[in-house]
C-alpha positions in Angstrom: -0.7 5.5 0.0 1.7 5.7 -3.0 1.6 9.2 -4.4 0.4 10.7 -1.1 -3.2 11.2 -2.2 -4.3 11.1 1.5 -1.1 11.2 3.6 2.1 13.1 4.1 4.7 10.5 3.6 3.5 7.6 1.3 3.0 5.3 4.3 3.5 1.6 3.3 1.6 -0.6 5.6 3.6 -3.7 4.7 6.1 -2.6 7.2 3.5 -2.8 9.9 2.8 -6.4 9.1 6.5 -7.2 9.0 7.1 -5.5 12.3 4.1 -7.3 13.8 5.3 -10.7 12.4 1.8 -11.4 10.9 0.7 -12.6 7.5 -0.3 -10.0 4.9 -2.3 -10.0 1.7 -1.8 -7.6 -1.2 -4.2 -8.0 -4.1 -3.5 -7.1 -7.7 -7.2 -6.7 -8.7 -10.8 -6.5 -7.3 -11.4 -10.2 -7.5 -8.3 -10.9 -5.4 -9.2 -8.3 -3.0 -12.6 -10.1 -2.5 -11.0 -13.5 -2.3 -8.2 -12.5 0.1 -10.6 -11.1 2.6 -12.4 -14.4 2.5 -9.4 -16.6 2.8 -7.7 -14.2 5.2 -10.5 -14.7 7.8 -10.1 -18.4 7.4 -6.4 -18.3 7.9 -6.7 -16.0 10.9 -9.2 -18.3 12.6 -7.0 -21.3 11.8 -3.8 -19.7 13.2 -5.3 -17.7 16.0 -3.5 -14.6 14.8 -4.5 -11.5 13.0 -3.7 -10.9 9.3 -3.2 -7.6 7.5 -4.8 -6.6 4.1 -2.9 -4.0 2.1 -4.7 -2.1 -0.6 -3.2 0.9 -2.5 -5.2 4.0 -3.6 -5.5 3.0 -7.3 -7.1 -0.3 -6.4 -9.4 1.2 -3.6 -10.7 3.9 -6.0 -11.5 1.5 -8.8 -14.4 -1.0 -9.5 -14.9 -4.2 -11.2 -17.2 -7.2 -11.2 -16.3 -10.1 -8.9 -17.4 -13.6 -8.7 -18.8 -14.1 -5.2 -18.3 -17.2 -3.1 -21.0 -19.1 -1.2 -22.2 -17.2 1.9 -20.8 -18.8 5.1 -22.7 -19.0 8.4 -21.7 -16.3 10.8 -19.4 -17.6 13.6 -20.7 -17.4 17.1 -19.2 -14.5 19.1 -16.9 -16.0 21.6 -13.7 -15.0 23.5 -12.4 -18.5 23.5 -11.6 -20.9 26.3 -8.9 -18.8 27.9 -10.4 -15.6 29.4 -6.9 -14.1 29.6 -6.2 -14.4 25.9 -6.6 -10.7 25.4 -5.5 -9.5 28.8 -1.9 -9.0 27.8 -0.1 -8.5 31.1 3.6 -9.3 30.8 3.3 -13.0 31.9 0.5 -13.7 29.3 2.1 -11.4 26.6 5.3 -13.6 26.8 3.3 -16.7 26.1 1.4 -15.1 23.2 4.6 -13.8 21.7 6.3 -17.2 21.8 3.2 -18.7 20.2 3.5 -16.1 17.5 7.1 -16.9 16.9 6.3 -20.6 16.6 3.9 -19.8 13.8 6.5 -18.1 11.6 7.4 -21.2 9.8 3.7 -22.0 9.2 3.3 -18.4 7.7 6.2 -19.0 5.3 4.8 -22.4 4.3 1.4 -20.9 3.7 3.0 -18.3 1.4 4.9 -20.8 -0.5 1.7 -22.8 -1.1 -0.6 -19.7 -1.7 -2.3 -19.4 -5.0 -1.6 -15.6 -4.7 2.2 -16.3 -5.0 2.8 -17.8 -8.4 5.9 -18.4 -10.5 5.3 -17.8 -14.2 8.1 -19.1 -16.5 9.4 -17.2 -19.5 11.8 -17.8 -22.3 14.0 -14.8 -21.9 15.8 -15.5 -18.6 18.2 -12.5 -18.8 15.7 -10.8 -16.6 13.4 -12.1 -13.9 10.6 -10.0 -12.5 9.1 -9.9 -9.1 5.7 -8.1 -9.2 3.7 -7.5 -6.1 0.1 -6.4 -5.8 -1.1 -3.9 -8.5 2.5 -3.9 -9.9 1.6 -7.2 -11.6 -1.3 -5.6 -13.4 1.0 -2.8 -14.8 3.4 -5.5 -15.9 0.7 -7.4 -17.7 -0.5 -4.2 -19.4 2.9 -4.0 -21.0 2.7 -7.6 -22.1 -0.8 -8.2 -23.3 0.2 -11.4 -25.0 2.2 -12.7 -22.0 5.5 -11.7 -20.5 8.7 -13.0 -22.1 10.5 -13.0 -18.8 10.0 -15.3 -15.8 7.8 -13.6 -13.3 7.1 -14.2 -9.6 3.7 -12.7 -8.7 3.5 -11.8 -5.0 0.2 -11.5 -3.2 0.8 -13.0 0.2 3.5 -12.3 2.8 5.9 -13.3 4.3 7.8 -13.7 1.0 7.8 -17.2 -0.5 11.4 -18.1 -0.2 11.3 -21.2 -2.5 9.8 -19.4 -5.4 12.2 -16.4 -4.9 15.2 -18.8 -5.0 13.8 -20.5 -8.1 13.6 -17.0 -9.8 17.1 -16.0 -8.7 18.8 -19.2 -9.7 17.1 -19.0 -13.2 17.7 -15.4 -14.2 20.8 -13.1 -14.6 19.2 -10.1 -12.9 16.0 -9.3 -11.1 13.6 -6.3 -11.5 11.3 -5.6 -8.5 7.9 -3.9 -9.3 6.1 -2.8 -6.2 3.9 0.1 -5.4 5.2 1.9 -2.4 8.5 1.7 -0.7 11.2 -0.9 -1.7 9.9 -3.4 0.9 10.3 -6.5 -1.2 13.5 -5.2 -2.9 15.3 -4.8 0.5 14.2 -8.2 1.7 15.4 -9.8 -1.5 18.8 -8.1 -1.2 19.0 -9.3 2.4 18.3 -12.9 1.3 20.9 -12.8 -1.5 23.7 -10.8 -0.1 26.2 -9.9 -2.9 25.8 -11.5 -6.3 22.9 -11.1 -8.6 21.9 -7.7 -9.7 18.6 -6.4 -8.3 16.9 -3.4 -9.9 14.1 -1.3 -8.6 13.6 1.8 -6.5 16.9 1.6 -4.6 19.1 1.8 -7.7 17.0 4.4 -9.5 15.5 2.1 -12.1 12.2 3.2 -10.6 11.6 6.5 -8.8 11.9 6.1 -5.0 8.8 8.2 -4.6 5.4 8.2 -6.3 3.1 5.6 -7.8 3.9 2.9 -10.2 2.0 3.0 -13.5 2.2 1.3 -16.8 4.5 4.0 -18.2 7.0 3.8 -15.4 7.0 0.0 -15.6 7.6 0.2 -19.4 10.6 2.4 -18.9 12.0 0.0 -16.3 11.6 -2.8 -18.8 13.4 -0.8 -21.5 10.2 -0.8 -23.6 9.1 2.3 -25.5 6.3 4.2 -23.7 2.9 3.3 -25.1 1.0 6.3 -26.3 -2.2 5.0 -24.9 -0.8 5.6 -21.4 0.1 9.2 -21.9 -2.1 12.0 -20.8 -2.9 14.3 -23.7 -1.7 17.9 -23.3 -5.3 19.1 -23.8 -6.1 17.7 -20.3 -5.2 20.4 -17.7 -4.7 19.8 -14.0 -7.6 20.6 -11.8 -6.6 21.1 -8.2 -9.1 20.1 -5.6 -11.4 22.9 -4.6 -14.4 23.5 -2.3 -17.6 22.5 -4.1 -19.9 25.4 -5.3 -22.4 26.0 -2.5 -20.3 24.4 0.2 -20.8 26.0 3.6 -17.1 26.1 4.2 -16.8 28.8 1.6 -19.0 31.3 3.6 -17.1 30.4 6.7 -13.7 31.2 5.2 -15.0 34.4 3.6 -16.3 35.6 6.9 -13.3 34.3 8.8 -10.8 36.1 6.5 -12.8 39.4 6.6 -12.8 39.4 10.4 -9.3 38.4 10.9 -7.9 40.8 8.3 -9.6 43.7 10.1 -9.4 42.8 13.7 -6.3 40.5 13.9 -3.9 41.4 11.1 -1.1 39.2 12.6 -3.4 36.2 12.9 -2.5 32.5 12.2 -5.2 29.8 11.5 -4.7 26.1 12.5 -6.8 23.7 10.7 -7.7 20.0 10.9 -7.7 17.6 7.9 -10.9 17.6 6.0 -12.6 19.4 3.1 -12.0 22.6 5.0 -8.2 22.1 4.5 -8.9 23.4 1.0 -9.3 26.8 2.6 -5.4 27.0 2.4 -5.7 27.4 -1.3 -6.7 30.4 -3.4 -8.9 32.4 -3.3 -9.2 32.0 0.5 -5.6 31.5 1.6 -7.0 31.2 5.1 -5.0 28.2 6.6 -1.5 28.5 8.0 -1.1 24.9 9.5 -2.7 21.5 8.8 -0.9 18.5 10.3 -3.4 15.8 11.2 -7.0 15.3 12.4 -7.5 16.9 15.8 -4.2 18.9 15.8 -5.9 22.3 15.2 -6.6 22.9 18.9 -3.4 21.6 20.2 -1.2 23.3 17.6 -3.0 26.6 18.3 -2.6 26.2 22.0 1.1 25.5 21.6 1.6 28.4 19.3 -0.3 30.7 21.7 1.8 29.7 24.7 
């Protein structure tokens, strides 16, 4: 959730995939999102392991036409030949974990052969660019006629080591464009050790927090900001608010009137939802909102 549109800490789910030692897909556009779900299920069935799909807010909240694939017959529901496959007592879990470790080389090989991980050569080899997910879109918006630098487009993990080495051996320095935390950047530095310069979020070329966008990518590339990406001054910020006619409005009005009169030292603990907006003016009725379901437990803890 780069930009924290729906969370409190810009969670980057790629770390979950890395921690779990499973393959991940990260689309750069809607067509890839469709295709990756299709191929992800195939790869999961082939390897007998789960896969993770990472989509950021900007992609999830956009739309585009896609070219559908031929519909496949539904697989029969089955738990497989081993009834203990999903009963992970320690003895069985150890076997499953060893099987997962044995698949790691297969996952890397699949990434190196994946159509979602592509090396695109460029004439200006002073800079090489690694662009993952939607970061590739923003890069191409800055180079509508094609990028002058070599580019490694990342859409499948684990990272394709052969293509990464090809880029590193070709270019003087590397710029990493990724939406979220410096997941690729840290791994790249781990592979390389000291030597080639790597730019991105860790060195301040890109802000450590917040979303990527065409403008921030342009600045990282040393290009002038393109005016078409700037928001005109006439456009004012419109903070989220409860809709006109929303029943929560009446509840908050009644709640604040009663509490102000009967319980002047009150504190209100809320859950996450539309009613969280009761914390804003003109209601100013919420004192705490942590996560879904926390209202009762937080209130109980405060009362005790």
